[in-house]
C-alpha positions as CSV (number, residue, x, y, z in Angstrom):
1,M,120.8,49.9,133.6
2,A,120.4,48.5,137.1
3,L,118.1,50.5,139.5
4,F,119.8,51.6,142.6
5,G,118.8,50.0,145.9
6,Q,118.5,46.5,144.8
7,G,119.3,44.7,148.1
8,H,119.2,45.3,151.8
9,I,117.9,48.5,153.3
10,H,120.3,49.9,155.9
11,E,118.2,51.0,158.9
12,Q,120.6,53.5,160.6
13,A,122.2,55.3,157.6
14,F,121.7,56.5,154.1
15,N,121.6,53.6,151.6
16,T,123.5,55.4,148.9
17,G,126.6,57.6,149.0
18,L,126.5,61.3,148.8
19,F,128.3,61.3,145.4
20,A,126.4,58.3,143.9
21,V,125.5,60.3,140.8
22,R,125.7,57.3,138.4
23,E,123.1,55.4,140.4
24,D,120.3,57.8,139.5
25,I,121.3,60.3,136.9
26,P,117.8,61.8,136.2
27,T,117.3,62.7,139.9
28,C,120.8,64.2,140.1
29,L,120.1,66.3,137.0
30,K,116.9,67.6,138.7
31,A,118.9,68.5,141.8
32,V,121.3,70.5,139.7
33,L,119.0,72.1,137.1
34,C,115.8,72.4,139.1
35,P,116.7,72.2,142.9
36,F,113.6,74.0,144.1
37,Y,111.4,71.3,142.6
38,L,113.3,68.4,144.1
39,I,113.7,70.1,147.5
40,G,109.9,70.7,147.6
41,K,109.2,67.1,146.5
42,N,111.5,65.7,149.2
43,K,109.9,67.8,151.9
44,A,106.4,66.7,150.8
45,E,107.4,63.1,150.7
46,A,109.0,63.3,154.1
47,D,105.8,64.8,155.4
48,G,103.8,62.0,153.8
49,R,101.8,64.2,151.5
50,K,101.6,65.2,147.9
51,M,103.7,68.1,146.7
52,S,102.0,71.4,146.0
53,L,103.2,74.5,144.1
54,L,103.9,76.2,147.4
55,D,106.6,73.6,148.2
56,M,108.5,74.8,145.2
57,A,107.7,78.5,145.7
58,L,108.6,78.6,149.4
59,C,111.6,76.2,149.1
60,P,111.8,74.5,152.5
61,S,115.1,74.3,154.3
62,E,117.1,71.3,153.0
63,Y,118.8,71.0,156.4
64,Y,115.4,70.5,158.2
65,T,114.1,68.1,155.5
66,R,117.3,66.0,155.9
67,Q,116.9,66.0,159.7
68,Q,113.2,65.0,159.3
69,I,114.2,62.1,157.1
70,R,116.7,60.9,159.7
71,A,114.1,61.1,162.4
72,K,111.4,59.5,160.4
73,Y,113.5,56.4,159.6
74,N,115.4,56.4,163.0
75,M,118.7,57.0,161.3
76,D,121.8,58.2,163.1
77,T,121.8,61.9,163.7
78,D,124.7,64.0,162.4
79,H,123.8,67.7,162.6
80,W,127.3,69.1,161.8
81,M,127.9,66.8,158.8
82,D,124.5,67.5,157.4
83,A,125.0,71.3,157.8
84,L,128.4,71.1,156.0
85,T,127.1,68.8,153.3
86,I,124.3,71.2,152.5
87,M,126.5,74.2,152.7
88,F,129.2,72.8,150.3
89,C,127.3,70.3,148.2
90,C,123.6,71.0,148.4
91,P,122.6,69.3,145.1
92,C,124.3,66.1,146.2
93,A,122.4,66.1,149.5
94,V,119.1,66.8,147.8
95,C,119.7,63.9,145.4
96,Q,120.7,61.6,148.2
97,D,117.6,62.5,150.2
98,S,115.4,61.8,147.1
99,R,117.1,58.4,146.5
100,E,116.6,57.5,150.2
101,L,112.9,58.4,150.2
102,T,112.4,56.4,147.1
103,L,114.3,53.3,148.5
104,R,112.4,53.4,151.8
105,K,109.1,53.8,150.0
106,K,109.9,50.8,147.7
107,A,111.0,48.7,150.7
108,L,107.8,49.5,152.6
109,V,105.6,48.6,149.6
110,A,107.5,45.4,149.1
111,K,107.2,44.5,152.7
112,Y,103.4,44.8,152.7
113,R,102.7,43.6,149.1
114,P,100.2,40.8,149.2
115,T,101.5,37.5,148.1
116,T,99.8,35.7,145.2
117,L,98.8,32.1,145.5
118,E,98.7,30.0,142.4
119,M,95.8,27.6,142.2
120,D,95.9,24.4,140.2
């Protein structure tokens, strides 16, 4: 199975579609079966910290987390579309946010990964 996000990172938009369920089935299952966990995890990652039990218990607003992700990565802002997406398809939005955070983190690590030199 190919891992999603193998290629160019789009700077101004989400890198995967809202309904890209087949690209990351385990994350999508978490979004449907255990949304409080994934919403809390996304918020903690967007904040740049580790997730705590309070992140799940207090369940932060998915709308604000999504807006925070857009601001953090200088993505185009779309308040109305985000509000409607969360209202009518919250698990899809949560899954897309999780995929985006994972892709951006992997791209950052790859960018700053030290190169290895082979010595003869």
